[in-house]
Steps between C-alpha positions, in 0.01 A plus 500: 500500500217266457553127577489289176438128437680284249403571140318831585521747213722787602693802367861546606788739477826568691482884527241766452674608174459156359196395286261247649520150361224233513601155651380237744579491856704201628600546857657715775875443572647485853529875504127539382596617158262431222624219267326469154458168303839570324669495840575871474453711818315834475490806741150600398201276439133593450195301400447500111125512538393866488843613408515376133545857364836525684676216307784651291500824700672643797183654638368447853134448576537677848710801553517665855439859533662726746330473844356163425517243787716209353658165587874491444775240532858421390771259581669738746197514728416122489205297373207711640305778352497848675228761504628839378407822320616536151721803412626418152757298300874505449762288321748274682751296293290550185182373661202703603445526878211627696532777776278440785494604866342451836125516558512673840531883554840458674672303233622699187755226409486433121652183367555341163305168434518256221133390500192721545141382485155624621483473876162331490662212320712417813309647793153478620338834591176540705295816443 
């Protein structure tokens, strides 16, 4: 998730099934959750600029495709992002989760993750 400054215009929602709502960013709490100006915490937060068409919809700008190299994270695995290969989606406790596995040829372990973003957003690659 990008880092925001106070009063940045943002879109927020709590699950991928919720509609995006426009608001202003306030701060991060002790657990690094996004807090909007109305003191509400949000699970998802993206810049409003460039995403205006998403307001009032549950659409995502970026959707991973099977085989994509992705960055994933969730509360179980800690704060860091992990580099994985995307395999699909599933539902856990009513929320969409991402199925991703190891990037080496010996690891076929597939796990469920709460968050999935383009790998290049969190990792630098030299070609």
